[in-house]
C-alpha positions in Angstrom: -4.7 13.3 -3.7 -2.1 12.4 -1.1 -1.8 15.9 0.2 -0.7 14.9 3.8 1.2 11.7 4.5 2.5 10.0 7.6 5.9 8.4 7.3 6.5 5.7 10.0 10.2 5.6 10.9 11.8 2.9 13.0 15.5 3.6 12.3 15.8 0.7 9.9 17.1 0.8 6.3 13.6 0.0 4.9 12.1 3.1 6.6 15.0 5.2 5.2 13.9 4.1 1.7 10.5 5.6 2.2 12.0 9.1 1.9 12.7 8.4 -1.7 9.1 7.6 -2.3 8.1 11.0 -1.0 9.5 12.6 -4.1 7.3 10.5 -6.3 4.3 11.3 -4.2 5.1 15.0 -4.5 4.2 14.7 -8.2 0.7 13.7 -7.0 0.2 16.6 -4.7 1.9 15.7 -1.5 2.7 18.9 0.4 2.8 17.9 4.1 4.8 15.1 5.7 4.5 13.9 9.3 7.6 12.1 10.4 6.8 9.7 13.2 8.7 7.3 15.4 6.8 5.5 18.1 8.7 4.8 21.3 8.2 1.5 23.0 7.1 2.3 26.6 9.4 -0.4 27.9 12.5 1.6 26.8 14.2 4.6 28.3 11.6 7.0 26.8 13.5 10.2 27.5 16.7 9.0 25.8 14.7 7.5 22.9 12.8 10.7 22.5 16.0 12.8 22.4 17.6 10.5 19.9 14.6 10.6 17.6 14.3 14.4 17.8 18.0 14.7 17.0 17.6 12.5 13.9 14.6 14.3 12.6 16.2 17.7 12.8 18.2 17.0 9.6 15.3 15.3 7.9 13.0 18.2 8.6 15.5 20.6 6.9 15.9 18.3 3.9 12.2 18.1 3.4 11.8 21.8 3.7 14.5 22.3 1.0 12.5 19.9 -1.3 9.3 21.9 -0.8 7.5 19.9 1.8 5.9 21.2 5.0 7.2 18.7 7.6 6.2 18.1 11.2 7.4 15.5 13.8 5.4 13.2 16.1 7.2 11.0 18.7 4.5 9.3 20.7 5.0 6.6 23.4 2.9 3.4 23.3 1.9 0.4 21.2 3.2 1.2 17.7 0.1 0.3 15.7 -2.2 2.1 18.0 -0.1 5.2 18.1 0.4 5.3 14.3 -3.3 5.1 13.7 -4.1 7.6 16.4 -1.7 10.2 14.8 -3.1 9.4 11.3 -6.7 9.9 12.4 -6.0 13.0 14.5 -3.9 14.7 11.8 -6.3 13.6 9.0 -3.6 12.2 6.8 -4.4 10.9 3.4 -1.7 8.1 3.4 0.4 6.2 5.8 3.8 4.9 4.6 5.4 1.8 6.1 8.6 0.0 5.2 8.0 -3.7 5.8 10.9 -5.8 7.0 9.4 -9.0 8.4 12.0 -10.8 10.6 11.0 -14.3 9.7 14.0 -16.2 8.3 11.7 -18.5 6.4 9.9 -15.7 4.5 12.0 -12.6 4.3 9.3 -10.7 2.4 6.6 -11.5 5.0 4.8 -8.6 6.6 6.1 -7.6 10.0 3.6 -7.8 12.9 3.5 -4.0 13.5 2.7 -3.3 9.9 0.1 -6.0 9.9 -1.6 -4.5 13.0 -1.6 -1.1 11.4 -3.3 -2.2 8.2 -5.9 -4.2 10.1 -7.1 -1.2 12.0 -6.2 1.8 9.8 -9.0 4.1 8.7 -6.9 5.7 6.0 -5.0 4.2 3.0 -1.7 2.5 3.9 1.3 2.0 1.6 3.7 -0.8 2.4 7.0 -0.9 0.5 8.8 -4.2 0.0 12.5 -4.8 -0.2 15.0 -7.4 -1.3 18.1 -8.2 0.8 18.9 -8.9 4.5 20.5 -7.4 7.6 21.2 -3.7 6.6 21.7 -4.4 2.9 18.2 -3.5 1.6 17.0 -2.2 -1.7 13.4 -1.5 -2.7 11.8 -4.0 -5.1 10.3 -1.3 -7.3 12.0 2.2 -7.5 9.1 3.7 -9.5 5.9 2.7 -7.8 3.2 3.9 -10.3 4.8 2.6 -13.5 2.9 -0.7 -13.7 -0.1 -1.1 -11.3 -2.0 -4.3 -10.5 -5.6 -3.6 -9.6 -7.4 -6.7 -8.3 -11.2 -6.3 -8.1 -14.2 -8.2 -6.8 -16.4 -5.4 -8.4 -17.7 -4.4 -4.9 -18.5 -0.8 -4.1 -15.3 -0.6 -2.1 -13.2 -2.1 -4.8 -14.6 0.3 -7.4 -13.6 3.2 -5.3 -10.0 2.1 -5.7 -10.6 2.0 -9.5 -11.8 5.6 -9.4 -8.7 6.5 -7.4 -6.5 5.0 -10.0 -8.3 6.9 -12.7 -7.8 10.2 -10.8 -4.1 9.4 -10.4 -3.7 8.7 -14.1 -5.4 12.0 -15.0 -3.0 13.9 -12.6 0.2 12.4 -14.1 -0.6 10.3 -17.2 3.1 10.0 -18.1 3.8 8.1 -14.9 1.7 5.2 -15.8 2.9 2.9 -18.6 0.6 -0.1 -17.9 -2.3 -1.2 -15.7 -3.0 -4.8 -15.0 -6.6 -5.7 -14.1 -7.6 -9.0 -12.5 -10.5 -10.8 -11.0 -10.3 -14.2 -9.2 -13.3 -16.5 -9.2 -13.4 -18.3 -5.8 -17.0 -19.4 -5.8 -19.1 -21.9 -7.8 -20.5 -25.3 -6.9 -20.4 -26.5 -10.5 -18.0 -26.1 -13.4 -20.8 -24.3 -15.2 -21.2 -21.8 -12.5 -17.4 -21.1 -12.5 -17.4 -20.7 -16.2 -20.3 -18.3 -16.1 -18.6 -16.2 -13.4 -15.4 -16.2 -15.4 -17.3 -14.9 -18.5 -19.1 -12.3 -16.6 -15.9 -11.0 -15.0 -14.1 -10.9 -18.4 -16.9 -8.7 -19.6 -16.7 -6.4 -16.6 -12.9 -6.2 -16.9 -13.1 -5.3 -20.6 -15.3 -2.3 -19.7 -12.8 -1.1 -17.2 -10.0 -1.7 -19.7 -11.7 0.5 -22.3 -12.1 3.4 -19.8 -8.4 3.2 -18.7 -7.0 2.9 -22.2 -8.8 6.1 -23.1 -6.7 7.8 -20.5 -3.4 6.6 -22.0 -1.8 3.6 -20.4 -1.7 0.1 -21.9 -4.1 -2.3 -20.1 -4.0 -6.1 -19.6 -6.8 -8.2 -18.0 -6.6 -11.5 -16.2 -9.3 -13.8 -14.9 -8.2 -16.7 -12.6 -9.9 -19.4 -10.5 -8.8 -20.3 -7.0 -7.6 -18.6 -3.8 -7.7 -14.9 -4.5 -4.6 -13.8 -2.6 -2.4 -16.5 -4.1 -3.5 -15.7 -7.7 -3.1 -12.0 -7.2 0.5 -12.4 -5.9 1.2 -14.8 -8.7 0.1 -12.3 -11.3 2.0 -9.5 -9.6 5.2 -11.5 -9.8 4.7 -12.9 -13.3 3.8 -9.4 -14.6 6.5 -7.7 -12.5 4.1 -5.0 -11.4 5.5 -2.1 -9.4 2.5 -1.6 -7.1 -0.6 -3.5 -6.1 -3.6 -1.3 -5.3 -6.4 -3.1 -3.5 -9.4 -2.4 -1.3 -8.8 -3.5 2.3 -12.5 -4.5 2.6 -14.3 -6.2 -0.2 -17.8 -7.4 -0.8 -18.3 -8.2 2.9 -17.7 -4.6 4.0 -17.3 -5.3 7.7 -14.0 -4.2 9.2 -13.5 -7.5 11.1 -13.6 -9.4 7.8 -10.3 -7.8 7.0 -8.6 -10.1 9.5 -7.3 -13.0 7.4 -8.9 -11.5 4.3 -7.7 -11.4 0.7 -6.2 -7.9 1.1 -4.3 -8.8 4.3 -2.9 -12.0 2.7 -1.9 -10.1 -0.4 -0.1 -7.6 1.8 1.5 -10.2 4.0 3.0 -12.3 1.2 3.4 -10.0 -1.7 7.0 -9.3 -2.9 5.7 -6.1 -4.5 4.7 -2.8 -2.8 1.0 -2.8 -1.8 -1.3 0.1 -1.3 -4.5 -0.7 0.7 -7.6 1.4 0.8 -10.0 0.8 3.8 -13.0 2.3 2.0 -16.4 1.7 3.6 
């Protein structure tokens, strides 16, 4: 399913941690890995290119020894634009980013480059999250697929994520111990409308629960009322999930609606790894 991935490397500790995740992805069919470092055009591009090439030499050999087919891309330009250009040209199935927002107020906040990538990406994007500071980082969740949170608004795009989760479980059922399903009601002019929406969502979640439990993992369901992103991240923390899998575009469907959307706000503030799917 994730046959060809693009690993974004910026010489930070978080991006180093992404190499560990490659081994888990290999169990789901990852064969090809593109290592990419985007050079800021304001730097000494020749020197930066030579340094990146030298670093990737050892990584390429390590990946070959582990059974991957690696290649290297070192473009020059705006990072988000170049990452998405490489991803589209090479037809990758997943982009890997190690988030290390520099805000001292919110260490776990999404960095601006990562945010720009997920806003414009046409392929799924995985964003790992870390605890720590300076160069002392460790991933929040070593095993990413152990306990998944799937937030849904029951839109066509969201249900495609659900089908992806089902396919992943079928590929490696032993990797999934639990799936958490949730829907957040954020509309309703009266209490009666809100309660009706909650009841309808519970029924829909129970249907999905039954299908997933038939594949093996334990399944929990949650229905909440309020701001979707806040509730999703609250459930993710309370349940200590290892990965949030969410559609980047929900019921609206238009790409521009992703700016400031539920998916972006989840990715920005989540302390848990997030995988976003920009399904049309």
